[in-house]
KOLKOL-56823 format. One record per residue (C-alpha): x, y, z; residue in one letter. Coordinates in nm, 3 decimals. Layout:
! KOLKOL-56823
<node xx="X" yy="Y" zz="Z" type="A"/>
...
This chain:
! KOLKOL-56823
<node xx="-3.165" yy="-2.854" zz="0.701" type="M"/>
<node xx="-3.113" yy="-3.120" zz="0.430" type="T"/>
<node xx="-3.306" yy="-3.468" zz="0.361" type="P"/>
<node xx="-2.984" yy="-3.643" zz="0.328" type="G"/>
<node xx="-2.914" yy="-4.003" zz="0.484" type="P"/>
<node xx="-3.237" yy="-4.009" zz="0.688" type="H"/>
<node xx="-3.484" yy="-3.829" zz="0.399" type="G"/>
<node xx="-3.664" yy="-4.163" zz="0.335" type="E"/>
<node xx="-3.696" yy="-4.273" zz="0.664" type="G"/>
<node xx="-4.027" yy="-4.376" zz="0.788" type="R"/>
<node xx="-4.254" yy="-4.219" zz="1.043" type="I"/>
<node xx="-4.429" yy="-4.435" zz="1.257" type="H"/>
<node xx="-4.749" yy="-4.357" zz="1.428" type="R"/>
<node xx="-4.972" yy="-4.452" zz="1.728" type="R"/>
<node xx="-5.194" yy="-4.340" zz="1.976" type="G"/>
<node xx="-5.537" yy="-4.228" zz="1.998" type="E"/>
<node xx="-5.786" yy="-4.088" zz="1.747" type="A"/>
<node xx="-5.890" yy="-3.735" zz="1.868" type="G"/>
<node xx="-5.557" yy="-3.686" zz="2.116" type="A"/>
<node xx="-5.518" yy="-3.357" zz="2.257" type="D"/>
<node xx="-5.126" yy="-3.390" zz="2.281" type="T"/>
<node xx="-4.867" yy="-3.515" zz="2.040" type="A"/>
<node xx="-4.522" yy="-3.651" zz="2.141" type="L"/>
<node xx="-4.230" yy="-3.678" zz="1.878" type="V"/>
<node xx="-4.004" yy="-3.969" zz="1.996" type="L"/>
<node xx="-3.627" yy="-3.989" zz="1.893" type="L"/>
<node xx="-3.464" yy="-4.340" zz="1.921" type="H"/>
<node xx="-3.108" yy="-4.392" zz="2.065" type="G"/>
<node xx="-2.821" yy="-4.551" zz="1.839" type="R"/>
<node xx="-2.878" yy="-4.908" zz="1.744" type="G"/>
<node xx="-3.284" yy="-4.858" zz="1.856" type="G"/>
<node xx="-3.575" yy="-4.819" zz="1.653" type="S"/>
<node xx="-3.897" yy="-4.650" zz="1.643" type="A"/>
<node xx="-4.076" yy="-4.923" zz="1.802" type="A"/>
<node xx="-3.891" yy="-4.917" zz="2.081" type="D"/>
<node xx="-3.914" yy="-4.531" zz="2.167" type="I"/>
<node xx="-4.299" yy="-4.567" zz="2.104" type="L"/>
<node xx="-4.334" yy="-4.817" zz="2.394" type="D"/>
<node xx="-4.154" yy="-4.534" zz="2.598" type="L"/>
<node xx="-4.420" yy="-4.285" zz="2.465" type="G"/>
<node xx="-4.669" yy="-4.507" zz="2.607" type="A"/>
<node xx="-4.535" yy="-4.528" zz="2.961" type="A"/>
<node xx="-4.477" yy="-4.131" zz="2.947" type="L"/>
<node xx="-4.861" yy="-4.073" zz="2.866" type="K"/>
<node xx="-5.067" yy="-4.389" zz="2.839" type="P"/>
<node xx="-5.395" yy="-4.178" zz="2.777" type="A"/>
<node xx="-5.475" yy="-3.875" zz="2.540" type="G"/>
<node xx="-5.151" yy="-3.890" zz="2.308" type="A"/>
<node xx="-5.047" yy="-3.951" zz="1.974" type="A"/>
<node xx="-4.701" yy="-4.076" zz="1.912" type="F"/>
<node xx="-4.499" yy="-3.982" zz="1.615" type="F"/>
<node xx="-4.140" yy="-4.172" zz="1.585" type="A"/>
<node xx="-3.889" yy="-4.133" zz="1.279" type="P"/>
<node xx="-3.660" yy="-4.397" zz="1.207" type="E"/>
<node xx="-3.315" yy="-4.332" zz="1.154" type="A"/>
<node xx="-3.139" yy="-4.498" zz="0.870" type="A"/>
<node xx="-2.944" yy="-4.776" zz="0.991" type="G"/>
<node xx="-3.072" yy="-4.740" zz="1.335" type="R"/>
<node xx="-2.819" yy="-4.441" zz="1.400" type="S"/>
<node xx="-2.862" yy="-4.066" zz="1.355" type="W"/>
<node xx="-2.501" yy="-4.030" zz="1.315" type="W"/>
<node xx="-2.197" yy="-4.290" zz="1.300" type="P"/>
<node xx="-1.995" yy="-4.166" zz="1.574" type="T"/>
<node xx="-1.995" yy="-3.976" zz="1.929" type="S"/>
<node xx="-2.194" yy="-3.658" zz="1.935" type="F"/>
<node xx="-1.885" yy="-3.531" zz="2.110" type="L"/>
<node xx="-1.681" yy="-3.590" zz="1.764" type="A"/>
<node xx="-1.592" yy="-3.271" zz="1.576" type="P"/>
<node xx="-1.867" yy="-3.123" zz="1.376" type="I"/>
<node xx="-1.744" yy="-3.241" zz="1.058" type="D"/>
<node xx="-1.703" yy="-3.608" zz="1.141" type="A"/>
<node xx="-2.119" yy="-3.555" zz="1.225" type="L"/>
<node xx="-2.208" yy="-3.447" zz="0.885" type="E"/>
<node xx="-2.396" yy="-3.482" zz="0.670" type="P"/>
<node xx="-2.617" yy="-3.709" zz="0.936" type="W"/>
<node xx="-2.667" yy="-3.435" zz="1.185" type="L"/>
<node xx="-2.816" yy="-3.200" zz="0.930" type="G"/>
<node xx="-3.004" yy="-3.497" zz="0.783" type="S"/>
<node xx="-3.155" yy="-3.599" zz="1.148" type="A"/>
<node xx="-3.241" yy="-3.239" zz="1.233" type="L"/>
<node xx="-3.462" yy="-3.235" zz="0.900" type="A"/>
<node xx="-3.618" yy="-3.553" zz="0.972" type="A"/>
<node xx="-3.746" yy="-3.418" zz="1.344" type="V"/>
<node xx="-3.870" yy="-3.111" zz="1.121" type="D"/>
<node xx="-4.078" yy="-3.322" zz="0.878" type="R"/>
<node xx="-4.224" yy="-3.531" zz="1.180" type="T"/>
<node xx="-4.317" yy="-3.232" zz="1.358" type="I"/>
<node xx="-4.499" yy="-3.097" zz="1.047" type="E"/>
<node xx="-4.682" yy="-3.434" zz="0.992" type="V"/>
<node xx="-4.827" yy="-3.391" zz="1.330" type="A"/>
<node xx="-4.921" yy="-3.034" zz="1.258" type="R"/>
<node xx="-5.098" yy="-3.177" zz="0.948" type="E"/>
<node xx="-5.295" yy="-3.394" zz="1.177" type="E"/>
<node xx="-5.404" yy="-3.082" zz="1.368" type="G"/>
<node xx="-5.173" yy="-3.067" zz="1.643" type="F"/>
<node xx="-5.079" yy="-2.709" zz="1.769" type="A"/>
<node xx="-4.696" yy="-2.656" zz="1.805" type="E"/>
<node xx="-4.771" yy="-2.581" zz="2.154" type="D"/>
<node xx="-4.930" yy="-2.941" zz="2.210" type="R"/>
<node xx="-4.607" yy="-3.112" zz="2.063" type="I"/>
<node xx="-4.358" yy="-3.258" zz="2.299" type="C"/>
<node xx="-4.003" yy="-3.357" zz="2.159" type="L"/>
<node xx="-3.844" yy="-3.658" zz="2.346" type="I"/>
<node xx="-3.534" yy="-3.831" zz="2.291" type="G"/>
<node xx="-3.331" yy="-4.101" zz="2.474" type="F"/>
<node xx="-2.948" yy="-4.137" zz="2.413" type="S"/>
<node xx="-2.855" yy="-4.019" zz="2.048" type="Q"/>
<node xx="-3.211" yy="-3.924" zz="2.038" type="G"/>
<node xx="-3.192" yy="-3.694" zz="2.349" type="A"/>
<node xx="-2.892" yy="-3.537" zz="2.185" type="C"/>
<node xx="-3.069" yy="-3.465" zz="1.884" type="L"/>
<node xx="-3.394" yy="-3.356" zz="2.017" type="A"/>
<node xx="-3.219" yy="-3.100" zz="2.256" type="L"/>
<node xx="-3.011" yy="-2.987" zz="1.946" type="E"/>
<node xx="-3.323" yy="-2.974" zz="1.726" type="Y"/>
<node xx="-3.486" yy="-2.734" zz="2.012" type="A"/>
<node xx="-3.173" yy="-2.510" zz="2.031" type="A"/>
<node xx="-3.151" yy="-2.487" zz="1.672" type="R"/>
<node xx="-3.487" yy="-2.432" zz="1.564" type="S"/>
<node xx="-3.670" yy="-2.208" zz="1.845" type="G"/>
<node xx="-3.997" yy="-2.368" zz="1.804" type="R"/>
<node xx="-4.256" yy="-2.283" zz="2.093" type="R"/>
<node xx="-4.321" yy="-2.666" zz="2.148" type="L"/>
<node xx="-4.473" yy="-2.799" zz="2.487" type="W"/>
<node xx="-4.191" yy="-2.945" zz="2.639" type="A"/>
<node xx="-3.861" yy="-3.138" zz="2.561" type="V"/>
<node xx="-3.712" yy="-3.445" zz="2.725" type="G"/>
<node xx="-3.339" yy="-3.568" zz="2.680" type="G"/>
<node xx="-3.312" yy="-3.886" zz="2.858" type="F"/>
<node xx="-2.918" yy="-3.936" zz="2.880" type="A"/>
<node xx="-2.795" yy="-3.682" zz="2.639" type="G"/>
<node xx="-2.662" yy="-3.321" zz="2.599" type="G"/>
<node xx="-2.640" yy="-3.059" zz="2.301" type="L"/>
<node xx="-2.437" yy="-3.145" zz="2.000" type="V"/>
<node xx="-2.336" yy="-2.772" zz="1.930" type="G"/>
<node xx="-2.307" yy="-2.545" zz="1.631" type="T"/>
<node xx="-1.902" yy="-2.593" zz="1.546" type="A"/>
<node xx="-1.575" yy="-2.684" zz="1.690" type="D"/>
<node xx="-1.438" yy="-2.443" zz="1.970" type="A"/>
<node xx="-1.086" yy="-2.356" zz="2.024" type="P"/>
<node xx="-0.905" yy="-2.576" zz="2.307" type="G"/>
<node xx="-0.732" yy="-2.909" zz="2.337" type="E"/>
<node xx="-0.890" yy="-3.278" zz="2.407" type="P"/>
<node xx="-1.042" yy="-3.267" zz="2.749" type="S"/>
<node xx="-1.067" yy="-3.553" zz="2.999" type="E"/>
<node xx="-1.416" yy="-3.431" zz="3.125" type="A"/>
<node xx="-1.562" yy="-3.434" zz="2.754" type="L"/>
<node xx="-1.421" yy="-3.818" zz="2.736" type="Y"/>
<node xx="-1.108" yy="-3.717" zz="2.526" type="G"/>
<node xx="-1.292" yy="-3.471" zz="2.279" type="H"/>
<node xx="-1.257" yy="-3.113" zz="2.197" type="I"/>
<node xx="-1.489" yy="-2.851" zz="2.303" type="P"/>
<node xx="-1.782" yy="-2.723" zz="2.099" type="K"/>
<node xx="-1.933" yy="-2.393" zz="2.037" type="R"/>
<node xx="-2.326" yy="-2.341" zz="2.103" type="F"/>
<node xx="-2.399" yy="-2.028" zz="1.894" type="D"/>
<node xx="-2.788" yy="-2.080" zz="1.838" type="Y"/>
<node xx="-2.921" yy="-1.719" zz="1.840" type="G"/>
<node xx="-3.278" yy="-1.856" zz="1.913" type="T"/>
<node xx="-3.511" yy="-1.745" zz="2.218" type="A"/>
<node xx="-3.667" yy="-2.058" zz="2.407" type="L"/>
<node xx="-3.839" yy="-1.817" zz="2.636" type="S"/>
<node xx="-4.007" yy="-2.045" zz="2.914" type="G"/>
<node xx="-3.965" yy="-2.383" zz="2.729" type="L"/>
<node xx="-3.990" yy="-2.672" zz="2.983" type="P"/>
<node xx="-3.668" yy="-2.874" zz="2.908" type="I"/>
<node xx="-3.586" yy="-3.181" zz="3.116" type="Y"/>
<node xx="-3.198" yy="-3.341" zz="3.129" type="L"/>
<node xx="-3.172" yy="-3.675" zz="3.314" type="G"/>
<node xx="-2.849" yy="-3.836" zz="3.334" type="C"/>
<node xx="-2.627" yy="-4.093" zz="3.498" type="H"/>
<node xx="-2.356" yy="-3.934" zz="3.706" type="A"/>
<node xx="-2.088" yy="-4.171" zz="3.516" type="R"/>
<node xx="-2.281" yy="-4.247" zz="3.202" type="D"/>
<node xx="-2.003" yy="-4.412" zz="2.958" type="P"/>
<node xx="-2.129" yy="-4.218" zz="2.649" type="H"/>
<node xx="-2.266" yy="-3.856" zz="2.808" type="I"/>
<node xx="-2.024" yy="-3.691" zz="2.986" type="P"/>
<node xx="-2.174" yy="-3.494" zz="3.273" type="M"/>
<node xx="-1.963" yy="-3.170" zz="3.191" type="A"/>
<node xx="-2.173" yy="-3.176" zz="2.849" type="R"/>
<node xx="-2.477" yy="-3.203" zz="3.056" type="V"/>
<node xx="-2.421" yy="-2.921" zz="3.269" type="R"/>
<node xx="-2.319" yy="-2.721" zz="2.969" type="E"/>
<node xx="-2.615" yy="-2.804" zz="2.804" type="S"/>
<node xx="-2.827" yy="-2.656" zz="3.088" type="E"/>
<node xx="-2.639" yy="-2.324" zz="3.133" type="T"/>
<node xx="-2.675" yy="-2.278" zz="2.739" type="V"/>
<node xx="-3.042" yy="-2.378" zz="2.730" type="L"/>
<node xx="-3.129" yy="-2.155" zz="3.039" type="S"/>
<node xx="-2.946" yy="-1.873" zz="2.866" type="H"/>
<node xx="-3.160" yy="-1.927" zz="2.545" type="L"/>
<node xx="-3.466" yy="-1.878" zz="2.818" type="G"/>
<node xx="-3.556" yy="-2.240" zz="2.854" type="A"/>
<node xx="-3.709" yy="-2.371" zz="3.217" type="D"/>
<node xx="-3.453" yy="-2.649" zz="3.255" type="C"/>
<node xx="-3.445" yy="-2.920" zz="3.486" type="R"/>
<node xx="-3.147" yy="-3.150" zz="3.558" type="V"/>
<node xx="-3.169" yy="-3.506" zz="3.755" type="A"/>
<node xx="-2.829" yy="-3.646" zz="3.814" type="T"/>
<node xx="-2.855" yy="-4.025" zz="3.889" type="H"/>
<node xx="-2.626" yy="-4.171" zz="4.122" type="P"/>
<node xx="-2.346" yy="-4.397" zz="3.987" type="G"/>
<node xx="-2.292" yy="-4.527" zz="3.638" type="A"/>
<node xx="-2.549" yy="-4.601" zz="3.346" type="G"/>
<node xx="-2.696" yy="-4.514" zz="3.064" type="H"/>
<node xx="-3.072" yy="-4.563" zz="3.044" type="S"/>
<node xx="-3.403" yy="-4.412" zz="3.132" type="V"/>
<node xx="-3.470" yy="-4.425" zz="3.503" type="T"/>
<node xx="-3.804" yy="-4.431" zz="3.696" type="A"/>
<node xx="-3.727" yy="-4.061" zz="3.788" type="E"/>
<node xx="-3.671" yy="-3.952" zz="3.437" type="D"/>
<node xx="-4.029" yy="-4.109" zz="3.377" type="I"/>
<node xx="-4.201" yy="-3.981" zz="3.689" type="T"/>
<node xx="-4.062" yy="-3.598" zz="3.599" type="T"/>
<node xx="-4.164" yy="-3.627" zz="3.252" type="M"/>
<node xx="-4.492" yy="-3.734" zz="3.317" type="R"/>
<node xx="-4.529" yy="-3.448" zz="3.566" type="G"/>
<node xx="-4.462" yy="-3.201" zz="3.263" type="L"/>
<node xx="-4.695" yy="-3.370" zz="3.034" type="L"/>
């Protein structure tokens, strides 16, 4: 994981002194750390500290997460490094790894899920609101309508997520996140040992829903 374009990004901090839980929050494309910190407060209004890294130019990578891997670098590697750095800041404040929850929305959700799969860290829980795994490499195959015209990906992680609670929530017709990738992510993460819960919200949309908030609160 390399510093790259996000290496100088600020980590925003909010929350209670003496909190027993840390939430690392990852904003979506066009969003900001301030936006996602507000979501954190809705998820755990008491007893938590919040850490949110800021992406350079408010975008973790410049194209769809479904794009070929070469089109996502060096931004993806730098984004993963930013998450790693943020978790280390929380640990330096005294939070044990198993008391740190990683949560993201949209592009941030893809980043959160990808970080969990690649790192294998023993986090408390992971939440991906409107997101799916990015993948480790391009796979053989033609562009697929189910993947919005993109080619398949490989998911070669080699980690063990034994019992890690992971929540994925997404609309059935999300304009940015194909349900085929959400289901593929569930399968991959479950095979790594994660305890996956998936909510498919009816209709079209790209947002955090009340069901997402309620379910994630339950995990926290």
